[in-house]
C-alpha positions in Angstrom: 76.6 115.5 -28.6 78.1 113.7 -31.6 76.5 114.5 -34.9 76.8 111.5 -37.3 76.0 113.6 -40.4 76.8 117.3 -39.6 76.0 118.5 -43.1 72.5 117.6 -44.2 72.4 115.3 -47.2 71.9 117.5 -50.2 72.4 120.7 -48.2 72.0 123.5 -50.7 74.4 126.2 -51.6 73.3 129.7 -50.8 73.0 132.4 -53.5 76.0 134.6 -52.8 75.4 137.3 -55.3 71.8 137.8 -54.1 73.1 138.0 -50.5 75.6 140.7 -51.4 73.1 142.7 -53.5 70.8 142.8 -50.5 73.6 144.1 -48.3 74.4 146.9 -50.8 70.7 147.8 -51.1 70.2 148.0 -47.3 73.4 150.0 -46.9 71.8 152.8 -48.9 69.2 153.3 -46.2 70.7 155.8 -43.7 74.0 155.9 -45.6 76.5 158.4 -44.2 79.1 160.4 -46.1 81.9 158.3 -44.6 80.6 155.0 -45.8 78.6 153.8 -42.8 75.0 154.0 -41.8 72.8 156.0 -39.3 69.7 153.8 -38.9 68.8 154.2 -35.2 65.9 152.3 -33.7 62.4 153.5 -34.6 63.7 156.3 -36.8 62.4 156.9 -40.4 65.6 155.1 -41.6 64.9 152.1 -39.4 61.3 152.0 -40.7 62.5 152.2 -44.3 64.9 149.3 -43.7 62.1 147.2 -42.3 59.8 148.1 -45.3 62.5 146.9 -47.7 63.0 143.7 -45.9 59.3 143.0 -45.8 59.1 143.7 -49.5 61.7 141.0 -50.2 60.0 138.6 -47.8 56.4 139.0 -48.9 57.5 138.6 -52.5 58.5 135.0 -51.6 55.2 134.4 -49.8 56.5 134.4 -46.3 54.2 135.6 -43.5 55.2 138.5 -41.3 54.0 139.4 -37.8 55.0 141.8 -35.0 54.9 141.6 -31.2 54.0 144.4 -28.8 57.6 145.7 -28.5 58.1 145.8 -32.2 60.1 142.6 -32.9 59.4 141.5 -36.4 59.0 137.8 -37.4 59.2 136.4 -40.9 58.2 132.8 -41.2 58.7 130.1 -43.9 56.2 127.4 -43.1 57.2 123.8 -42.3 55.5 120.6 -43.3 54.2 120.5 -39.7 53.6 124.2 -39.0 52.3 123.4 -35.5 55.8 122.5 -34.4 57.9 125.2 -32.7 60.2 126.9 -35.3 63.9 126.8 -35.9 64.9 130.5 -35.6 67.6 132.9 -36.7 67.9 136.6 -36.7 69.5 139.8 -35.6 68.8 143.6 -36.0 68.6 146.4 -38.5 69.2 149.3 -36.2 72.6 150.9 -36.0 74.7 153.3 -34.0 74.6 157.0 -35.1 77.9 156.4 -37.0 77.5 152.7 -37.4 78.8 150.2 -40.0 77.1 148.4 -42.8 77.3 144.9 -41.4 76.6 145.0 -37.6 73.3 143.3 -37.1 72.1 143.6 -40.7 74.3 140.7 -41.7 72.4 138.3 -39.4 69.1 139.5 -40.8 70.0 139.2 -44.4 71.8 135.9 -43.9 68.6 134.6 -42.3 66.5 135.8 -45.2 69.0 134.2 -47.6 68.6 130.8 -45.8 64.8 131.0 -46.2 65.1 131.8 -49.9 67.8 129.2 -50.5 65.5 126.5 -49.1 62.8 127.7 -51.5 65.1 127.8 -54.4 66.1 124.1 -53.8 62.6 122.9 -52.8 63.9 121.9 -49.4 61.0 121.0 -47.1 61.5 121.2 -43.4 59.3 119.6 -40.8 59.5 122.7 -38.6 58.9 126.2 -39.7 62.0 128.4 -40.2 61.6 131.8 -38.7 63.6 135.0 -39.1 63.5 137.6 -36.3 64.4 141.2 -36.6 64.8 142.4 -33.0 63.8 146.0 -32.0 66.5 148.3 -30.7 69.5 146.0 -30.2 72.0 148.9 -30.2 70.4 151.0 -27.4 71.6 154.2 -29.0 68.4 156.3 -29.3 66.7 154.4 -26.5 68.7 152.8 -23.7 69.5 150.1 -22.7 70.7 147.7 -25.4 68.9 144.5 -26.6 65.5 146.1 -25.7 63.3 144.0 -27.9 64.8 140.6 -27.1 64.9 141.5 -23.3 61.2 142.2 -23.3 60.4 139.2 -25.4 62.2 137.0 -22.9 60.4 138.5 -20.0 63.6 140.0 -18.5 62.3 143.6 -18.6 58.7 144.7 -18.2 57.0 145.8 -21.4 55.4 148.8 -19.8 58.7 150.2 -18.5 60.3 149.9 -21.9 57.4 151.5 -23.7 57.7 154.5 -21.4 61.5 154.9 -22.0 62.3 158.3 -23.6 64.9 159.4 -26.0 66.9 162.7 -25.5 64.0 164.7 -27.1 61.4 163.3 -24.8 59.7 160.9 -27.3 58.8 157.5 -25.8 59.3 154.1 -27.3 55.5 153.7 -27.3 55.1 156.8 -29.5 58.0 156.0 -31.8 56.8 152.4 -32.2 53.3 153.5 -33.1 54.7 155.9 -35.7 56.7 153.1 -37.3 53.9 150.5 -37.3 51.6 153.1 -39.1 54.2 153.3 -41.9 54.7 149.5 -42.4 52.4 147.3 -44.4 49.7 145.5 -42.4 51.3 142.8 -40.1 49.8 140.0 -38.1 49.9 140.6 -34.3 51.6 138.1 -32.1 52.0 137.9 -28.3 55.2 138.4 -26.5 57.4 135.4 -25.7 59.6 134.6 -28.7 60.5 130.9 -28.2 61.6 128.3 -30.7 63.0 124.8 -31.0 66.5 126.3 -31.7 68.0 129.7 -32.4 71.2 130.4 -34.3 72.3 134.0 -34.8 75.0 135.0 -37.4 77.0 138.2 -36.7 80.2 139.9 -37.6 82.7 139.5 -34.8 83.2 143.2 -34.1 86.7 142.4 -32.9 90.1 141.3 -34.2 90.4 137.7 -33.0 89.2 135.8 -36.2 91.3 138.0 -38.5 94.4 137.6 -36.4 93.9 133.8 -36.2 93.2 133.6 -40.0 89.9 131.9 -39.3 86.8 132.0 -41.4 84.2 131.1 -38.8 83.9 131.8 -35.1 82.0 129.2 -33.2 80.6 131.2 -30.2 80.2 129.4 -27.0 79.3 132.2 -24.6 78.7 136.0 -24.2 80.4 138.0 -21.5 78.3 140.0 -19.0 77.2 143.6 -19.4 76.2 146.2 -16.8 75.0 149.6 -17.8 74.9 152.5 -15.3 73.7 156.1 -15.4 75.5 158.6 -13.3 74.3 162.1 -12.4 76.5 164.8 -11.1 74.5 167.8 -9.8 76.3 171.2 -9.3 74.9 174.7 -9.7 74.7 176.7 -12.9 76.4 180.1 -12.6 77.7 183.0 -14.7 81.0 182.0 -16.3 82.4 185.5 -16.1 81.5 186.6 -12.6 81.6 183.5 -10.4 85.0 182.9 -8.7 86.4 179.4 -8.7 86.0 179.0 -4.9 82.3 179.6 -5.2 81.6 177.3 -8.1 79.9 173.9 -8.1 81.1 172.9 -11.5 79.4 169.6 -12.5 81.8 169.1 -15.4 84.9 169.4 -13.3 83.3 167.1 -10.7 82.3 164.5 -13.4 85.8 164.4 -14.9 87.3 163.9 -11.4 84.7 161.2 -10.7 85.4 159.3 -13.9 89.2 159.4 -13.2 88.6 158.0 -9.7 86.4 155.2 -11.0 88.9 154.2 -13.7 91.7 154.1 -11.1 89.8 152.0 -8.6 88.4 149.4 -11.1 91.5 149.1 -13.2 92.2 145.5 -14.3 95.9 144.7 -14.8 94.9 141.7 -16.9 92.8 143.9 -19.2 89.8 141.6 -19.1 87.4 144.2 -17.7 85.9 146.6 -20.2 85.0 150.1 -18.8 83.5 152.7 -21.2 81.9 156.1 -20.7 80.1 156.4 -24.0 77.5 159.1 -23.4 78.3 162.4 -21.7 75.7 165.2 -21.4 76.4 168.6 -20.0 73.6 171.0 -18.9 72.7 173.7 -19.6 75.2 173.4 -22.4 76.0 177.1 -22.9 79.6 178.2 -23.4 78.9 181.1 -21.0 77.5 179.1 -18.0 79.2 177.0 -15.4 77.8 173.5 -15.9 75.1 172.7 -13.4 74.5 169.1 -14.3 76.3 166.3 -16.0 74.8 162.9 -16.8 77.0 160.1 -18.2 76.8 156.3 -18.9 79.1 153.5 -17.8 79.3 150.4 -19.9 80.9 147.6 -17.9 81.7 144.1 -19.2 83.5 141.0 -17.9 83.1 137.2 -18.5 83.1 136.4 -14.7 79.7 137.2 -13.2 81.0 137.6 -9.7 83.8 140.0 -10.8 81.3 142.0 -12.8 78.9 142.3 -9.9 81.6 143.3 -7.4 82.9 145.9 -9.7 79.5 147.3 -10.4 78.7 147.5 -6.7 82.0 149.3 -6.2 81.0 151.9 -8.9 77.7 152.5 -7.2 79.5 153.0 -3.9 81.9 155.5 -5.5 79.0 157.3 -7.2 77.3 158.4 -4.0 77.8 161.4 -1.8 79.8 164.4 -3.1 82.8 165.2 -5.2 84.2 168.7 -5.9 81.2 170.2 -3.9 78.8 168.5 -6.2 76.3 165.7 -5.3 76.5 162.4 -7.2 74.1 159.6 -7.7 74.0 156.5 -9.9 71.6 153.7 -10.9 71.9 150.5 -12.8 69.9 150.5 -16.0 70.9 147.0 -17.0 72.7 144.1 -15.2 73.1 141.3 -17.7 75.0 138.3 -16.5 77.3 136.2 -18.8 75.6 133.4 -20.7 76.7 130.0 -22.0 75.2 128.7 -25.2 73.7 125.2 -25.7 76.6 122.8 -26.1 74.7 120.6 -28.5 73.9 123.4 -30.8 77.4 124.8 -30.6 78.6 121.4 -31.7 76.3 121.6 -34.7 78.0 124.8 -35.8 81.4 123.4 -35.2 80.7 120.3 -37.1 79.2 121.9 -40.2 82.2 124.3 -40.3 84.5 121.4 -40.4 82.4 119.6 -43.0 82.5 122.6 -45.3 86.3 122.9 -44.7 86.3 126.4 -43.2 89.0 127.4 -40.8 87.3 127.9 -37.5 87.8 128.5 -33.8 85.8 128.5 -30.6 85.4 131.9 -28.9 83.5 134.0 -26.3 81.7 137.1 -27.6 82.9 140.4 -26.1 79.8 142.2 -27.4 76.3 141.5 -26.2 73.7 140.2 -28.6 70.0 139.4 -28.7 71.1 135.7 -28.6 71.8 136.3 -25.0 68.1 136.6 -24.1 67.1 133.8 -26.5 69.5 131.5 -24.6 67.3 131.8 -21.5 64.3 130.3 -23.4 65.6 128.4 -26.4 68.7 126.3 -27.2 71.0 128.9 -28.8 74.3 129.3 -30.6 76.1 132.0 -32.6 78.2 132.2 -35.7 80.9 134.9 -36.2 82.6 136.0 -39.3 85.7 138.3 -39.3 85.7 142.0 -39.0 88.5 143.8 -40.8 91.0 145.2 -38.3 88.4 144.4 -35.6 86.6 147.7 -36.3 82.9 148.0 -35.5 80.4 150.6 -34.3 82.3 152.7 -36.8 81.7 153.8 -40.3 84.9 152.0 -41.4 83.5 148.6 -40.3 84.1 146.1 -43.1 83.7 142.3 -43.7 84.8 140.7 -46.9 82.2 139.3 -49.3 83.6 135.8 -49.1 83.3 135.9 -45.3 79.7 137.0 -45.5 78.9 134.2 -47.8 80.8 131.6 -45.7 78.9 132.6 -42.5 75.6 132.4 -44.3 76.4 129.0 -45.7 77.3 127.7 -42.2 74.0 129.3 -40.9 72.0 127.5 -43.6 73.7 124.1 -42.9 73.4 124.5 -39.1 69.7 125.4 -39.3 69.0 122.4 -41.4 70.8 120.1 -38.9 68.9 121.8 -36.0 65.6 121.2 -37.8 66.2 117.4 -37.6 67.5 117.2 -34.0 65.9 116.4 -30.8 67.1 118.9 -28.2 
């Protein structure tokens, strides 16, 4: 769709110093010794981050509400508040050794847009709403994008609330703890849906930096499958059990992973295969491992290729290996998604209008925007990640790139607020 005036007349400039100050303040919550953050979902650190965000938001008079899965909504009213909102957002939770910008940039960029509109007395017909999704990272509680998946109806609420962390605490219990420590919030039903949704995020890869581009205009997200594999052997004395009598689950698991990697290897290097969690039981240095549980993160932009590979993994992970039984189940099968062409064009055109170097791209990482795209016209904005590093304490994005992405988000949301999608 052609946009005659891609930059709204009188589109305001964001307050860069305020945006950067907010990033520095949020980075202190869960700060690690190596410069990153550990702010996993529904932990005290995650709760503290939400409290700080709510403090900033309520000081400006914005209303805040929460849905049954813990997604947080901050709303700036429109002239016609009965209209469905223009939305933006991301997440505040992190990996155990996460960076300072993954997710939090999209949240603070969204808050900056709301405040910029107030600073310049910009009235919008539609409300503008910031969403903080619960548990995007899937670190403490698997799988990823938990809050947005439940809000979109892709995963049942009851199943997610019953999910346990490694210590046996359920999402329901942890969420109740968090809510009890937040200021009073309005309750809202499940079903986040708006007129349009635009999410800003760091790229988490090296493409933009390598191309010397300021802005990534994201047209799609590749698919993601998550599997849990269990290898069951027999725990035995490490000093008295001969090798021929052992059912060593660790030895079997290593052999199984090597076999899977060999059989699903992609000579084009498009497929992404990762074993990111590996748990050995009973975990004693003097006991032959009796059980191993590990995860497989599988990604590819072609849904058929992804499905075929996932099915092959399930076939391999059945029966026995090294005298141990093996089983597997799919925790998540998330297909690739294409974003709304008209909204993607809005982002492209405002980037051109502002004079930023930009490029179209597909996201290798999954995001909450994936589930919003099933319900609401959706687009994403990427800014560069230094050396492509993310999910790491060394993650870094330059100040000017954070400000550029936030400015494009502000412009694009204002355009979207005047469109008919």
